[in-house]
py3Dmol code that shows the C-alpha trace and the ligand (Angstrom):
import py3Dmol

protein = """\
ATOM      1  CA  MET A   1      85.232 127.071 106.328  1.00  0.00           C
ATOM      2  CA  PRO A   2      84.502 124.810 103.345  1.00  0.00           C
ATOM      3  CA  SER A   3      87.423 124.328 101.003  1.00  0.00           C
ATOM      4  CA  ALA A   4      87.334 125.103  97.291  1.00  0.00           C
ATOM      5  CA  PRO A   5      85.590 122.556  95.079  1.00  0.00           C
ATOM      6  CA  ILE A   6      87.761 119.771  93.715  1.00  0.00           C
ATOM      7  CA  PRO A   7      89.226 121.066  90.442  1.00  0.00           C
ATOM      8  CA  THR A   8      88.273 119.422  87.184  1.00  0.00           C
ATOM      9  CA  ALA A   9      90.539 116.552  86.235  1.00  0.00           C
ATOM     10  CA  PRO A  10      93.005 117.313  83.421  1.00  0.00           C
ATOM     11  CA  SER A  11      92.803 115.191  80.272  1.00  0.00           C
ATOM     12  CA  GLU A  12      96.604 114.969  79.958  1.00  0.00           C
ATOM     13  CA  PRO A  13      99.214 114.085  82.603  1.00  0.00           C
ATOM     14  CA  GLY A  14     100.125 117.232  84.495  1.00  0.00           C
ATOM     15  CA  PRO A  15     100.331 118.639  87.995  1.00  0.00           C
ATOM     16  CA  VAL A  16      98.994 116.278  90.664  1.00  0.00           C
ATOM     17  CA  PRO A  17      96.634 117.646  93.352  1.00  0.00           C
ATOM     18  CA  VAL A  18      98.175 117.448  96.822  1.00  0.00           C
ATOM     19  CA  VAL A  19      95.616 117.215  99.635  1.00  0.00           C
ATOM     20  CA  VAL A  20      96.747 118.808 102.918  1.00  0.00           C
ATOM     21  CA  ASP A  21      95.451 119.614 106.402  1.00  0.00           C
ATOM     22  CA  ASP A  22      97.608 121.587 108.828  1.00  0.00           C
ATOM     23  CA  ARG A  23      95.885 120.141 111.891  1.00  0.00           C
ATOM     24  CA  HIS A  24      98.560 117.433 111.927  1.00  0.00           C
ATOM     25  CA  HIS A  25     100.746 119.926 113.827  1.00  0.00           C
ATOM     26  CA  ALA A  26      98.595 119.196 116.905  1.00  0.00           C
ATOM     27  CA  HIS A  27     100.295 115.776 117.194  1.00  0.00           C
ATOM     28  CA  ASP A  28     103.625 116.927 118.579  1.00  0.00           C
ATOM     29  CA  PRO A  29     104.803 114.842 121.564  1.00  0.00           C
ATOM     30  CA  ALA A  30     107.989 116.031 123.252  1.00  0.00           C
ATOM     31  CA  TYR A  31     109.781 112.718 122.793  1.00  0.00           C
ATOM     32  CA  GLU A  32     109.633 109.172 121.466  1.00  0.00           C
ATOM     33  CA  LEU A  33     110.750 106.004 123.268  1.00  0.00           C
ATOM     34  CA  ASN A  34     112.269 103.815 120.586  1.00  0.00           C
ATOM     35  CA  GLY A  35     114.692 100.901 120.877  1.00  0.00           C
ATOM     36  CA  GLY A  36     115.084 101.579 124.581  1.00  0.00           C
ATOM     37  CA  ARG A  37     116.186 105.151 123.894  1.00  0.00           C
ATOM     38  CA  VAL A  38     114.448 108.461 124.433  1.00  0.00           C
ATOM     39  CA  LEU A  39     114.560 110.200 121.054  1.00  0.00           C
ATOM     40  CA  GLU A  40     114.467 113.956 121.260  1.00  0.00           C
ATOM     41  CA  PRO A  41     113.735 115.245 118.678  1.00  0.00           C
ATOM     42  CA  ARG A  42     111.528 112.436 117.490  1.00  0.00           C
ATOM     43  CA  ARG A  43     111.673 110.790 114.084  1.00  0.00           C
ATOM     44  CA  GLU A  44     107.975 111.281 113.302  1.00  0.00           C
ATOM     45  CA  VAL A  45     107.783 115.095 113.309  1.00  0.00           C
ATOM     46  CA  ALA A  46     105.535 117.715 111.720  1.00  0.00           C
ATOM     47  CA  ALA A  47     108.450 118.943 109.605  1.00  0.00           C
ATOM     48  CA  ARG A  48     108.136 115.752 107.546  1.00  0.00           C
ATOM     49  CA  ALA A  49     104.861 116.933 106.030  1.00  0.00           C
ATOM     50  CA  THR A  50     106.091 120.522 105.786  1.00  0.00           C
ATOM     51  CA  ARG A  51     109.165 119.517 103.781  1.00  0.00           C
ATOM     52  CA  ILE A  52     107.172 117.355 101.381  1.00  0.00           C
ATOM     53  CA  ARG A  53     104.522 120.036 100.901  1.00  0.00           C
ATOM     54  CA  GLU A  54     107.106 122.752 100.183  1.00  0.00           C
ATOM     55  CA  ALA A  55     108.873 120.573  97.629  1.00  0.00           C
ATOM     56  CA  LEU A  56     105.672 119.553  95.830  1.00  0.00           C
ATOM     57  CA  VAL A  57     104.447 123.167  95.684  1.00  0.00           C
ATOM     58  CA  ALA A  58     107.827 124.298  94.335  1.00  0.00           C
ATOM     59  CA  ALA A  59     107.499 121.621  91.639  1.00  0.00           C
ATOM     60  CA  GLY A  60     104.163 123.136  90.549  1.00  0.00           C
ATOM     61  CA  HIS A  61     101.679 120.724  92.113  1.00  0.00           C
ATOM     62  CA  PRO A  62      98.488 122.460  93.367  1.00  0.00           C
ATOM     63  CA  VAL A  63      97.436 122.237  97.021  1.00  0.00           C
ATOM     64  CA  LEU A  64      93.893 121.207  97.939  1.00  0.00           C
ATOM     65  CA  GLU A  65      92.646 121.672 101.524  1.00  0.00           C
ATOM     66  CA  ALA A  66      90.968 118.582 102.972  1.00  0.00           C
ATOM     67  CA  ASP A  67      87.197 118.583 103.498  1.00  0.00           C
ATOM     68  CA  ALA A  68      85.774 117.585 106.876  1.00  0.00           C
ATOM     69  CA  HIS A  69      84.193 114.117 107.127  1.00  0.00           C
ATOM     70  CA  ASP A  70      82.148 112.534 109.874  1.00  0.00           C
ATOM     71  CA  LEU A  71      83.128 109.398 111.783  1.00  0.00           C
ATOM     72  CA  ALA A  72      81.397 106.937 109.439  1.00  0.00           C
ATOM     73  CA  PRO A  73      84.436 106.032 107.277  1.00  0.00           C
ATOM     74  CA  ILE A  74      86.562 105.594 110.434  1.00  0.00           C
ATOM     75  CA  GLU A  75      83.901 103.421 112.062  1.00  0.00           C
ATOM     76  CA  ALA A  76      83.918 101.251 108.932  1.00  0.00           C
ATOM     77  CA  VAL A  77      87.476 100.173 109.856  1.00  0.00           C
ATOM     78  CA  HIS A  78      88.138 100.868 113.537  1.00  0.00           C
ATOM     79  CA  ASP A  79      86.656  99.483 116.756  1.00  0.00           C
ATOM     80  CA  PRO A  80      84.513 102.053 118.638  1.00  0.00           C
ATOM     81  CA  GLY A  81      86.685 101.471 121.707  1.00  0.00           C
ATOM     82  CA  LEU A  82      89.843 102.472 119.848  1.00  0.00           C
ATOM     83  CA  ILE A  83      88.145 105.618 118.507  1.00  0.00           C
ATOM     84  CA  ALA A  84      86.977 106.548 122.013  1.00  0.00           C
ATOM     85  CA  PHE A  85      90.461 105.884 123.416  1.00  0.00           C
ATOM     86  CA  LEU A  86      92.074 108.253 120.900  1.00  0.00           C
ATOM     87  CA  ARG A  87      89.399 110.896 121.538  1.00  0.00           C
ATOM     88  CA  GLU A  88      89.225 110.729 125.345  1.00  0.00           C
ATOM     89  CA  GLY A  89      92.053 108.558 126.615  1.00  0.00           C
ATOM     90  CA  TYR A  90      94.665 111.279 126.972  1.00  0.00           C
ATOM     91  CA  ASP A  91      92.554 113.530 129.195  1.00  0.00           C
ATOM     92  CA  ALA A  92      91.590 110.561 131.375  1.00  0.00           C
ATOM     93  CA  TRP A  93      95.240 109.480 131.607  1.00  0.00           C
ATOM     94  CA  ARG A  94      96.293 112.978 132.726  1.00  0.00           C
ATOM     95  CA  ALA A  95      93.455 113.194 135.251  1.00  0.00           C
ATOM     96  CA  ALA A  96      94.615 109.841 136.695  1.00  0.00           C
ATOM     97  CA  GLY A  97      98.161 111.133 137.126  1.00  0.00           C
ATOM     98  CA  GLY A  98      99.733 110.053 133.828  1.00  0.00           C
ATOM     99  CA  GLY A  99     102.672 112.021 132.422  1.00  0.00           C
ATOM    100  CA  GLU A 100     102.684 114.699 129.759  1.00  0.00           C
ATOM    101  CA  VAL A 101     103.344 112.146 127.008  1.00  0.00           C
ATOM    102  CA  MET A 102     101.080 109.078 127.061  1.00  0.00           C
ATOM    103  CA  ILE A 103     103.220 105.957 126.561  1.00  0.00           C
ATOM    104  CA  PRO A 104     102.167 102.567 127.952  1.00  0.00           C
ATOM    105  CA  ASP A 105     104.224 100.919 130.674  1.00  0.00           C
ATOM    106  CA  THR A 106     102.095  97.771 130.926  1.00  0.00           C
ATOM    107  CA  PHE A 107     100.874  95.898 127.856  1.00  0.00           C
ATOM    108  CA  ARG A 108      98.091  93.369 127.582  1.00  0.00           C
ATOM    109  CA  SER A 109      99.666  90.164 126.379  1.00  0.00           C
ATOM    110  CA  PRO A 110      98.444  86.862 124.932  1.00  0.00           C
ATOM    111  CA  VAL A 111     100.474  85.040 127.586  1.00  0.00           C
ATOM    112  CA  TRP A 112      97.950  86.127 130.225  1.00  0.00           C
ATOM    113  CA  ALA A 113      94.868  84.015 130.825  1.00  0.00           C
ATOM    114  CA  ARG A 114      92.315  84.856 128.128  1.00  0.00           C
ATOM    115  CA  GLY A 115      94.704  87.525 126.786  1.00  0.00           C
ATOM    116  CA  GLY A 116      94.409  89.669 129.887  1.00  0.00           C
ATOM    117  CA  ARG A 117      91.415  91.422 131.419  1.00  0.00           C
ATOM    118  CA  ALA A 118      90.278  94.955 130.587  1.00  0.00           C
ATOM    119  CA  SER A 119      91.091  97.350 133.432  1.00  0.00           C
ATOM    120  CA  ALA A 120      89.028 100.351 134.528  1.00  0.00           C
ATOM    121  CA  SER A 121      92.203 102.382 135.127  1.00  0.00           C
ATOM    122  CA  PRO A 122      92.890 105.120 132.551  1.00  0.00           C
ATOM    123  CA  LEU A 123      96.584 104.417 133.203  1.00  0.00           C
ATOM    124  CA  ALA A 124      96.082 100.929 131.719  1.00  0.00           C
ATOM    125  CA  ALA A 125      94.253 102.118 128.585  1.00  0.00           C
ATOM    126  CA  PRO A 126      97.309 102.824 126.395  1.00  0.00           C
ATOM    127  CA  GLY A 127      98.669  99.352 127.173  1.00  0.00           C
ATOM    128  CA  TRP A 128      95.352  97.911 125.966  1.00  0.00           C
ATOM    129  CA  TRP A 129      95.133  99.801 122.671  1.00  0.00           C
ATOM    130  CA  VAL A 130      98.781 100.599 121.772  1.00  0.00           C
ATOM    131  CA  PHE A 131     101.232  97.815 120.925  1.00  0.00           C
ATOM    132  CA  ASP A 132     104.579  99.592 121.339  1.00  0.00           C
ATOM    133  CA  THR A 133     106.381 102.420 123.131  1.00  0.00           C
ATOM    134  CA  CYS A 134     107.291 104.405 120.017  1.00  0.00           C
ATOM    135  CA  THR A 135     103.833 105.897 119.442  1.00  0.00           C
ATOM    136  CA  PRO A 136     103.555 108.696 122.032  1.00  0.00           C
ATOM    137  CA  LEU A 137     100.162 110.377 122.324  1.00  0.00           C
ATOM    138  CA  VAL A 138      99.263 113.907 123.404  1.00  0.00           C
ATOM    139  CA  ALA A 139      96.146 116.090 123.631  1.00  0.00           C
ATOM    140  CA  GLY A 140      96.241 116.917 119.905  1.00  0.00           C
ATOM    141  CA  SER A 141      96.780 113.399 118.583  1.00  0.00           C
ATOM    142  CA  TYR A 142      93.088 112.754 117.941  1.00  0.00           C
ATOM    143  CA  LEU A 143      92.771 115.987 115.938  1.00  0.00           C
ATOM    144  CA  ALA A 144      95.746 115.013 113.793  1.00  0.00           C
ATOM    145  CA  ALA A 145      94.374 111.506 113.268  1.00  0.00           C
ATOM    146  CA  ARG A 146      91.020 112.929 112.136  1.00  0.00           C
ATOM    147  CA  ALA A 147      92.816 115.350 109.793  1.00  0.00           C
ATOM    148  CA  ALA A 148      94.718 112.501 108.143  1.00  0.00           C
ATOM    149  CA  VAL A 149      91.456 110.663 107.514  1.00  0.00           C
ATOM    150  CA  ASP A 150      89.913 113.847 106.077  1.00  0.00           C
ATOM    151  CA  ILE A 151      92.865 114.037 103.676  1.00  0.00           C
ATOM    152  CA  ALA A 152      92.406 110.431 102.610  1.00  0.00           C
ATOM    153  CA  MET A 153      88.640 110.795 102.118  1.00  0.00           C
ATOM    154  CA  THR A 154      89.092 114.039 100.166  1.00  0.00           C
ATOM    155  CA  GLY A 155      91.441 112.055  97.961  1.00  0.00           C
ATOM    156  CA  VAL A 156      88.745 109.422  97.483  1.00  0.00           C
ATOM    157  CA  ALA A 157      86.331 112.168  96.393  1.00  0.00           C
ATOM    158  CA  ALA A 158      88.895 113.538  93.940  1.00  0.00           C
ATOM    159  CA  LEU A 159      89.312 110.109  92.326  1.00  0.00           C
ATOM    160  CA  ARG A 160      85.554 109.831  92.042  1.00  0.00           C
ATOM    161  CA  ALA A 161      85.560 113.287  90.392  1.00  0.00           C
ATOM    162  CA  GLY A 162      87.780 111.883  87.651  1.00  0.00           C
ATOM    163  CA  HIS A 163      91.367 112.509  88.721  1.00  0.00           C
ATOM    164  CA  ASP A 164      93.677 109.673  87.756  1.00  0.00           C
ATOM    165  CA  VAL A 165      96.070 110.363  90.621  1.00  0.00           C
ATOM    166  CA  VAL A 166      95.945 112.321  93.881  1.00  0.00           C
ATOM    167  CA  TYR A 167      98.639 112.768  96.541  1.00  0.00           C
ATOM    168  CA  GLY A 168      97.318 112.773 100.117  1.00  0.00           C
ATOM    169  CA  LEU A 169      99.920 114.279 102.428  1.00  0.00           C
ATOM    170  CA  THR A 170      98.844 112.279 105.470  1.00  0.00           C
ATOM    171  CA  ARG A 171     100.682 112.548 108.766  1.00  0.00           C
ATOM    172  CA  PRO A 172     101.124 110.671 111.046  1.00  0.00           C
ATOM    173  CA  PRO A 173     101.341 107.448 109.021  1.00  0.00           C
ATOM    174  CA  GLY A 174      98.612 104.797 109.318  1.00  0.00           C
ATOM    175  CA  HIS A 175      99.497 101.332 108.040  1.00  0.00           C
ATOM    176  CA  HIS A 176     100.583  99.834 111.377  1.00  0.00           C
ATOM    177  CA  ALA A 177      97.171 100.554 112.952  1.00  0.00           C
ATOM    178  CA  GLY A 178      94.653  97.706 112.938  1.00  0.00           C
ATOM    179  CA  SER A 179      90.969  97.674 113.650  1.00  0.00           C
ATOM    180  CA  ASP A 180      91.464  97.651 117.442  1.00  0.00           C
ATOM    181  CA  TYR A 181      95.082  98.646 117.982  1.00  0.00           C
ATOM    182  CA  LEU A 182      97.572 101.330 117.031  1.00  0.00           C
ATOM    183  CA  GLY A 183     101.351 101.640 117.044  1.00  0.00           C
ATOM    184  CA  GLY A 184     104.395 102.215 114.848  1.00  0.00           C
ATOM    185  CA  PHE A 185     103.773 106.012 114.824  1.00  0.00           C
ATOM    186  CA  CYS A 186     100.300 105.263 113.350  1.00  0.00           C
ATOM    187  CA  LEU A 187      96.917 106.384 114.753  1.00  0.00           C
ATOM    188  CA  PHE A 188      93.977 105.819 112.365  1.00  0.00           C
ATOM    189  CA  ASN A 189      94.776 103.675 109.314  1.00  0.00           C
ATOM    190  CA  HIS A 190      93.933 106.172 106.578  1.00  0.00           C
ATOM    191  CA  ALA A 191      94.919 103.850 103.703  1.00  0.00           C
ATOM    192  CA  ALA A 192      92.580 101.152 105.011  1.00  0.00           C
ATOM    193  CA  ILE A 193      89.805 103.709 105.503  1.00  0.00           C
ATOM    194  CA  ALA A 194      90.189 105.032 101.941  1.00  0.00           C
ATOM    195  CA  ALA A 195      90.327 101.499 100.523  1.00  0.00           C
ATOM    196  CA  ARG A 196      87.201 100.399 102.364  1.00  0.00           C
ATOM    197  CA  ALA A 197      85.358 103.463 101.044  1.00  0.00           C
ATOM    198  CA  LEU A 198      86.553 102.836  97.471  1.00  0.00           C
ATOM    199  CA  ALA A 199      85.602  99.153  97.749  1.00  0.00           C
ATOM    200  CA  ALA A 200      81.965 100.268  97.569  1.00  0.00           C
ATOM    201  CA  ASP A 201      82.660 101.021  93.880  1.00  0.00           C
ATOM    202  CA  GLY A 202      84.536  97.793  93.032  1.00  0.00           C
ATOM    203  CA  PRO A 203      87.605  95.737  93.981  1.00  0.00           C
ATOM    204  CA  VAL A 204      90.518  97.748  95.385  1.00  0.00           C
ATOM    205  CA  ALA A 205      94.237  97.068  95.710  1.00  0.00           C
ATOM    206  CA  ILE A 206      96.507  98.519  98.360  1.00  0.00           C
ATOM    207  CA  LEU A 207     100.119  98.609  97.255  1.00  0.00           C
ATOM    208  CA  ASP A 208     102.331  99.249 100.288  1.00  0.00           C
ATOM    209  CA  LEU A 209     105.808 100.542  99.430  1.00  0.00           C
ATOM    210  CA  ASP A 210     106.816 101.670 102.919  1.00  0.00           C
ATOM    211  CA  VAL A 211     109.966  99.896 104.135  1.00  0.00           C
ATOM    212  CA  HIS A 212     108.008  98.444 107.070  1.00  0.00           C
ATOM    213  CA  HIS A 213     105.362  95.783 106.673  1.00  0.00           C
ATOM    214  CA  GLY A 214     101.854  97.253 107.020  1.00  0.00           C
ATOM    215  CA  ASN A 215     100.694  94.801 109.659  1.00  0.00           C
ATOM    216  CA  GLY A 216      97.611  96.869 110.469  1.00  0.00           C
ATOM    217  CA  THR A 217      96.380  97.062 106.887  1.00  0.00           C
ATOM    218  CA  GLN A 218      97.009  93.350 106.446  1.00  0.00           C
ATOM    219  CA  ASP A 219      94.944  92.575 109.545  1.00  0.00           C
ATOM    220  CA  VAL A 220      92.038  94.829 108.545  1.00  0.00           C
ATOM    221  CA  PHE A 221      91.586  93.008 105.218  1.00  0.00           C
ATOM    222  CA  TRP A 222      92.797  89.548 106.341  1.00  0.00           C
ATOM    223  CA  ARG A 223      89.437  87.927 105.556  1.00  0.00           C
ATOM    224  CA  ASP A 224      88.236  90.466 102.955  1.00  0.00           C
ATOM    225  CA  PRO A 225      88.481  89.472  99.259  1.00  0.00           C
ATOM    226  CA  GLN A 226      87.328  92.911  98.075  1.00  0.00           C
ATOM    227  CA  VAL A 227      90.592  94.626  99.105  1.00  0.00           C
ATOM    228  CA  HIS A 228      93.802  93.035  97.861  1.00  0.00           C
ATOM    229  CA  TYR A 229      96.855  93.943  99.979  1.00  0.00           C
ATOM    230  CA  VAL A 230     100.349  93.680  98.466  1.00  0.00           C
ATOM    231  CA  SER A 231     103.388  94.858 100.408  1.00  0.00           C
ATOM    232  CA  VAL A 232     107.058  95.313  99.438  1.00  0.00           C
ATOM    233  CA  HIS A 233     109.099  95.750 102.613  1.00  0.00           C
ATOM    234  CA  ALA A 234     112.251  94.872 104.525  1.00  0.00           C
ATOM    235  CA  ASP A 235     112.410  91.365 105.985  1.00  0.00           C
ATOM    236  CA  PRO A 236     110.801  91.430 109.449  1.00  0.00           C
ATOM    237  CA  ASP A 237     113.751  89.413 110.766  1.00  0.00           C
ATOM    238  CA  HIS A 238     115.643  92.711 110.449  1.00  0.00           C
ATOM    239  CA  LEU A 239     113.093  95.440 110.917  1.00  0.00           C
ATOM    240  CA  PHE A 240     109.925  96.579 112.713  1.00  0.00           C
ATOM    241  CA  PRO A 241     107.160  95.378 113.022  1.00  0.00           C
ATOM    242  CA  PHE A 242     109.090  92.078 113.505  1.00  0.00           C
ATOM    243  CA  PHE A 243     106.035  89.866 114.148  1.00  0.00           C
ATOM    244  CA  SER A 244     104.446  89.977 110.676  1.00  0.00           C
ATOM    245  CA  GLY A 245     105.330  90.387 107.007  1.00  0.00           C
ATOM    246  CA  THR A 246     106.380  86.934 105.791  1.00  0.00           C
ATOM    247  CA  THR A 247     105.384  85.224 102.548  1.00  0.00           C
ATOM    248  CA  ASP A 248     103.195  82.613 104.235  1.00  0.00           C
ATOM    249  CA  GLU A 249     100.735  85.313 105.393  1.00  0.00           C
ATOM    250  CA  VAL A 250      98.165  85.052 102.589  1.00  0.00           C
ATOM    251  CA  GLY A 251      94.841  85.880 104.275  1.00  0.00           C
ATOM    252  CA  GLU A 252      92.149  83.541 105.567  1.00  0.00           C
ATOM    253  CA  GLY A 253      88.669  82.383 104.679  1.00  0.00           C
ATOM    254  CA  PRO A 254      87.191  84.439 101.819  1.00  0.00           C
ATOM    255  CA  GLY A 255      90.320  86.642 101.951  1.00  0.00           C
ATOM    256  CA  ARG A 256      92.734  83.777 101.328  1.00  0.00           C
ATOM    257  CA  GLY A 257      94.997  84.692  98.410  1.00  0.00           C
ATOM    258  CA  ALA A 258      94.195  88.422  98.647  1.00  0.00           C
ATOM    259  CA  ASN A 259      97.243  89.152 100.813  1.00  0.00           C
ATOM    260  CA  ARG A 260     100.759  89.097  99.401  1.00  0.00           C
ATOM    261  CA  ASN A 261     103.995  89.914 101.205  1.00  0.00           C
ATOM    262  CA  LEU A 262     107.262  90.495  99.365  1.00  0.00           C
ATOM    263  CA  PRO A 263     109.943  90.846 102.072  1.00  0.00           C
ATOM    264  CA  LEU A 264     113.421  91.901 100.931  1.00  0.00           C
ATOM    265  CA  PRO A 265     116.862  91.263 102.417  1.00  0.00           C
ATOM    266  CA  HIS A 266     118.678  93.983 104.352  1.00  0.00           C
ATOM    267  CA  GLY A 267     120.401  96.420 101.965  1.00  0.00           C
ATOM    268  CA  THR A 268     118.364  95.586  98.835  1.00  0.00           C
ATOM    269  CA  ASP A 269     118.993  98.296  96.221  1.00  0.00           C
ATOM    270  CA  ASP A 270     117.024  99.652  93.242  1.00  0.00           C
ATOM    271  CA  GLU A 271     117.307  96.500  91.162  1.00  0.00           C
ATOM    272  CA  GLY A 272     115.868  94.140  93.772  1.00  0.00           C
ATOM    273  CA  TRP A 273     113.304  96.625  95.052  1.00  0.00           C
ATOM    274  CA  LEU A 274     111.969  97.477  91.584  1.00  0.00           C
ATOM    275  CA  ALA A 275     111.777  93.791  90.688  1.00  0.00           C
ATOM    276  CA  ALA A 276     109.521  93.306  93.729  1.00  0.00           C
ATOM    277  CA  VAL A 277     107.515  96.434  92.846  1.00  0.00           C
ATOM    278  CA  ASP A 278     107.030  95.040  89.336  1.00  0.00           C
ATOM    279  CA  GLU A 279     105.838  91.739  90.766  1.00  0.00           C
ATOM    280  CA  ALA A 280     103.406  93.549  93.064  1.00  0.00           C
ATOM    281  CA  ILE A 281     102.087  95.722  90.223  1.00  0.00           C
ATOM    282  CA  ALA A 282     101.642  92.712  87.951  1.00  0.00           C
ATOM    283  CA  GLU A 283      99.585  90.994  90.625  1.00  0.00           C
ATOM    284  CA  VAL A 284      97.414  94.077  91.165  1.00  0.00           C
ATOM    285  CA  ASP A 285      96.879  94.303  87.404  1.00  0.00           C
ATOM    286  CA  ALA A 286      96.003  90.619  87.082  1.00  0.00           C
ATOM    287  CA  ARG A 287      93.345  90.800  89.796  1.00  0.00           C
ATOM    288  CA  GLY A 288      91.589  93.690  88.069  1.00  0.00           C
ATOM    289  CA  ALA A 289      91.385  96.333  90.798  1.00  0.00           C
ATOM    290  CA  SER A 290      89.173  99.280  89.885  1.00  0.00           C
ATOM    291  CA  ALA A 291      91.224 101.638  92.092  1.00  0.00           C
ATOM    292  CA  VAL A 292      94.617 101.542  93.797  1.00  0.00           C
ATOM    293  CA  VAL A 293      95.664 103.012  97.138  1.00  0.00           C
ATOM    294  CA  VAL A 294      99.438 103.312  97.528  1.00  0.00           C
ATOM    295  CA  SER A 295     100.880 103.379 101.032  1.00  0.00           C
ATOM    296  CA  LEU A 296     103.794 105.537  99.989  1.00  0.00           C
ATOM    297  CA  GLY A 297     106.701 105.516 102.412  1.00  0.00           C
ATOM    298  CA  PHE A 298     110.091 106.991 101.642  1.00  0.00           C
ATOM    299  CA  ASP A 299     111.843 105.012 104.369  1.00  0.00           C
ATOM    300  CA  ALA A 300     113.017 102.427 101.806  1.00  0.00           C
ATOM    301  CA  ALA A 301     115.436 105.150 100.655  1.00  0.00           C
ATOM    302  CA  ALA A 302     119.136 104.588 101.248  1.00  0.00           C
ATOM    303  CA  ALA A 303     119.280 107.888 103.167  1.00  0.00           C
ATOM    304  CA  ASP A 304     116.553 106.969 105.658  1.00  0.00           C
ATOM    305  CA  PRO A 305     117.749 106.892 109.282  1.00  0.00           C
ATOM    306  CA  ILE A 306     115.517 103.984 110.356  1.00  0.00           C
ATOM    307  CA  GLY A 307     115.031 101.961 107.145  1.00  0.00           C
ATOM    308  CA  SER A 308     117.285  99.126 106.017  1.00  0.00           C
ATOM    309  CA  LEU A 309     117.015  99.163 102.205  1.00  0.00           C
ATOM    310  CA  GLY A 310     119.016 101.129  99.645  1.00  0.00           C
ATOM    311  CA  VAL A 311     116.554 102.629  97.150  1.00  0.00           C
ATOM    312  CA  SER A 312     117.733 105.738  95.252  1.00  0.00           C
ATOM    313  CA  ALA A 313     115.865 108.791  93.940  1.00  0.00           C
ATOM    314  CA  ALA A 314     115.922 107.198  90.482  1.00  0.00           C
ATOM    315  CA  GLY A 315     114.340 104.085  92.000  1.00  0.00           C
ATOM    316  CA  PHE A 316     111.420 106.097  93.365  1.00  0.00           C
ATOM    317  CA  ALA A 317     110.963 107.866  90.005  1.00  0.00           C
ATOM    318  CA  ALA A 318     110.897 104.469  88.290  1.00  0.00           C
ATOM    319  CA  ALA A 319     108.269 103.285  90.775  1.00  0.00           C
ATOM    320  CA  GLY A 320     106.134 106.354  89.952  1.00  0.00           C
ATOM    321  CA  ARG A 321     106.393 105.533  86.252  1.00  0.00           C
ATOM    322  CA  ARG A 322     105.371 101.922  86.828  1.00  0.00           C
ATOM    323  CA  LEU A 323     102.400 102.951  88.992  1.00  0.00           C
ATOM    324  CA  ALA A 324     101.126 105.221  86.202  1.00  0.00           C
ATOM    325  CA  GLN A 325     101.402 102.362  83.728  1.00  0.00           C
ATOM    326  CA  LEU A 326      98.839 100.420  85.774  1.00  0.00           C
ATOM    327  CA  GLU A 327      96.286 102.923  84.412  1.00  0.00           C
ATOM    328  CA  ARG A 328      94.021 102.705  87.449  1.00  0.00           C
ATOM    329  CA  PRO A 329      92.700 105.644  89.516  1.00  0.00           C
ATOM    330  CA  THR A 330      95.384 105.913  92.190  1.00  0.00           C
ATOM    331  CA  LEU A 331      95.438 107.537  95.624  1.00  0.00           C
ATOM    332  CA  LEU A 332      98.952 108.022  96.983  1.00  0.00           C
ATOM    333  CA  LEU A 333      98.895 108.337 100.783  1.00  0.00           C
ATOM    334  CA  GLN A 334     101.943 109.306 102.799  1.00  0.00           C
ATOM    335  CA  GLU A 335     103.235 106.731 105.230  1.00  0.00           C
ATOM    336  CA  GLY A 336     106.830 106.814 106.554  1.00  0.00           C
ATOM    337  CA  GLY A 337     110.027 108.555 105.441  1.00  0.00           C
ATOM    338  CA  TYR A 338     112.266 110.204 108.010  1.00  0.00           C
ATOM    339  CA  ALA A 339     115.246 111.683 106.131  1.00  0.00           C
ATOM    340  CA  LEU A 340     114.093 115.294 106.337  1.00  0.00           C
ATOM    341  CA  GLU A 341     116.616 116.522 103.767  1.00  0.00           C
ATOM    342  CA  HIS A 342     115.474 113.991 101.161  1.00  0.00           C
ATOM    343  CA  ILE A 343     111.757 113.229 101.480  1.00  0.00           C
ATOM    344  CA  GLY A 344     110.550 116.342  99.622  1.00  0.00           C
ATOM    345  CA  GLY A 345     112.721 115.470  96.649  1.00  0.00           C
ATOM    346  CA  LEU A 346     111.589 111.837  96.721  1.00  0.00           C
ATOM    347  CA  ALA A 347     107.924 112.894  96.607  1.00  0.00           C
ATOM    348  CA  CYS A 348     108.703 115.033  93.555  1.00  0.00           C
ATOM    349  CA  ASP A 349     110.597 112.125  91.973  1.00  0.00           C
ATOM    350  CA  VAL A 350     107.593 109.788  92.304  1.00  0.00           C
ATOM    351  CA  LEU A 351     105.272 112.342  90.711  1.00  0.00           C
ATOM    352  CA  ALA A 352     107.806 113.184  87.992  1.00  0.00           C
ATOM    353  CA  GLY A 353     107.929 109.472  87.202  1.00  0.00           C
ATOM    354  CA  TRP A 354     104.135 109.323  87.137  1.00  0.00           C
ATOM    355  CA  THR A 355     103.565 112.404  84.968  1.00  0.00           C
ATOM    356  CA  GLY A 356     106.464 111.586  82.627  1.00  0.00           C
ATOM    357  CA  ARG A 357     105.144 108.037  82.242  1.00  0.00           C
TER     358      ARG A 357
END
"""
ligand_1 = """\
1
ZN
Zn 107.763 102.840 107.609
"""
view = py3Dmol.view(width=600, height=400)
view.addModel(protein, "pdb")
view.setStyle({"model": 0}, {"cartoon": {"style": "trace"}})
view.addModel(ligand_1, "xyz")
view.setStyle({"model": 1}, {"stick": {}})
view.zoomTo()
view.show()
């Protein structure tokens, strides 16, 4: 059923449209394998989106159902093999004797000759496309990944319709997924997909405030000067994804200088985090982006069970205020945030900061 047309943009700051799609519930693996431990319940659960949605609705923000989109915007970022793996890999894995939750046991590795050969076995496929054990896949994962992209692309349409800010309640997160790999709870990289679509209209900035470095987003735009990636995150010497996120990663070729990493020491609080956010925002402003995509994670919060920074609710509200002061059309897309009792309030704090300016 088609959703209602995108409402007319208000002329004054007010409620922020929240784009949703309940199909994310289909991605519900029984457990996660993280840090050598089986986590049951998992960290990346459907209740994350439910809590945020309930809080935003209670705060008066209107809900907008996502419109369906075809594969074209996904194909503009992701390798056809990765798309096919997400769509068909689980059924093939089960038919070949794989367990109820698809988690790789054997990874391709650069230490093998030529980086390892592709195998015809469906049991090898997750080790080819997935880079960690903490991203379990099930029959409904593809549906959820498509839904998250539909949310992001509906947000793009809302910006084009004149909204100055839209909140896309995407789940699972996306910024750890690259063109031809996925991991870190992420399936399709919805922020990268939205940014590539918006880049047709002019230069775009992605401001990544999730506590983890967005290695996937960085890789997608590594050689692309049209999309400027700036990330504020915990030092990868302390936190996932460990193998990227340092200041010397600046992009290559035509993309050199369009990638900026601002890693922060373990335990950084509001003062240090907001100073880095200010630096990131100043750089986005200076480069003249015509639209901004924010990879909005709440796992930099002090209360987060897997983050390592100490940002408060007031810190997130201040970040919302600063983002509004950029005065660019802005698409906020949900990334991480795992403190179920806090993430709804933090989403409201960001939007209160934005609308209060
Ligand atoms: Zn994160």
